[in-house]
C-alpha positions in Angstrom: -25.4 -23.5 13.3 -25.7 -19.6 13.3 -29.4 -19.5 14.3 -29.8 -15.8 13.6 -28.2 -15.9 9.8 -30.7 -19.1 9.4 -33.4 -17.2 10.7 -32.7 -14.2 8.2 -32.9 -16.8 5.8 -36.3 -18.4 6.7 -37.8 -14.8 7.3 -36.6 -13.8 3.9 -38.0 -16.8 1.9 -41.2 -17.4 3.8 -42.4 -13.8 3.8 -41.2 -13.0 0.1 -38.8 -10.1 1.5 -36.5 -10.4 -1.8 -33.4 -10.4 0.3 -34.4 -7.7 2.8 -34.2 -10.4 5.6 -30.5 -10.3 5.2 -30.0 -7.1 6.5 -32.2 -7.7 9.7 -30.6 -7.6 13.2 -31.2 -8.7 16.5 -33.3 -5.6 17.2 -35.2 -5.8 14.0 -38.9 -5.2 14.7 -41.2 -8.3 13.2 -44.7 -8.2 14.3 -46.4 -4.8 13.4 -43.3 -3.7 11.7 -43.1 -5.6 8.6 -46.1 -5.4 6.3 -45.6 -8.9 5.0 -45.8 -10.6 8.9 -49.5 -10.6 9.4 -51.5 -13.2 11.5 -51.7 -15.9 8.3 -47.7 -15.4 7.8 -47.1 -16.2 11.2 -48.7 -19.5 10.9 -46.5 -20.0 7.7 -43.3 -18.8 9.6 -43.9 -21.4 12.5 -44.4 -24.2 10.0 -41.4 -23.2 8.1 -39.3 -22.5 11.4 -40.4 -26.2 12.6 -38.9 -27.8 9.0 -35.6 -26.1 8.8 -34.6 -26.4 12.4 -36.5 -29.5 12.9 -38.3 -28.2 16.2 -41.9 -28.8 17.1 -43.9 -25.4 18.3 -47.0 -26.1 20.3 -49.9 -23.3 20.4 -49.1 -22.3 23.9 -45.1 -22.0 23.4 -45.9 -18.8 21.6 -47.3 -15.5 22.3 -46.8 -12.0 20.4 -43.7 -11.1 22.1 -41.9 -14.1 20.7 -42.2 -12.3 17.2 -41.4 -9.0 18.3 -37.9 -8.9 17.3 -35.5 -11.0 15.2 -33.5 -11.5 18.5 -37.0 -12.6 20.1 -37.5 -15.0 17.7 -33.7 -16.5 17.7 -33.8 -16.7 21.4 -37.1 -18.9 21.2 -35.7 -21.0 18.3 -32.2 -21.4 20.3 -34.4 -22.5 23.2 -36.2 -25.1 21.3 -33.2 -26.4 20.0 -31.7 -26.6 23.3 -28.9 -24.1 23.1 
């Protein structure tokens, strides 16, 4: 599984980015840089990640740095998958 590619798809779909997510790299800033990713969207994104990747995310698992960049979010998902 290519976590980065799958993550970009989840981001694009969940945030209704209209295909912009396909061009995201590990360095693409998320929280505070993408208007669609507000506090309510974070909740939706966590749910989408849980469903797509089959992971469980506890409230104390995450903080703002988790959503800083695509890379930090990919690393988080990877750690939850045990990779």
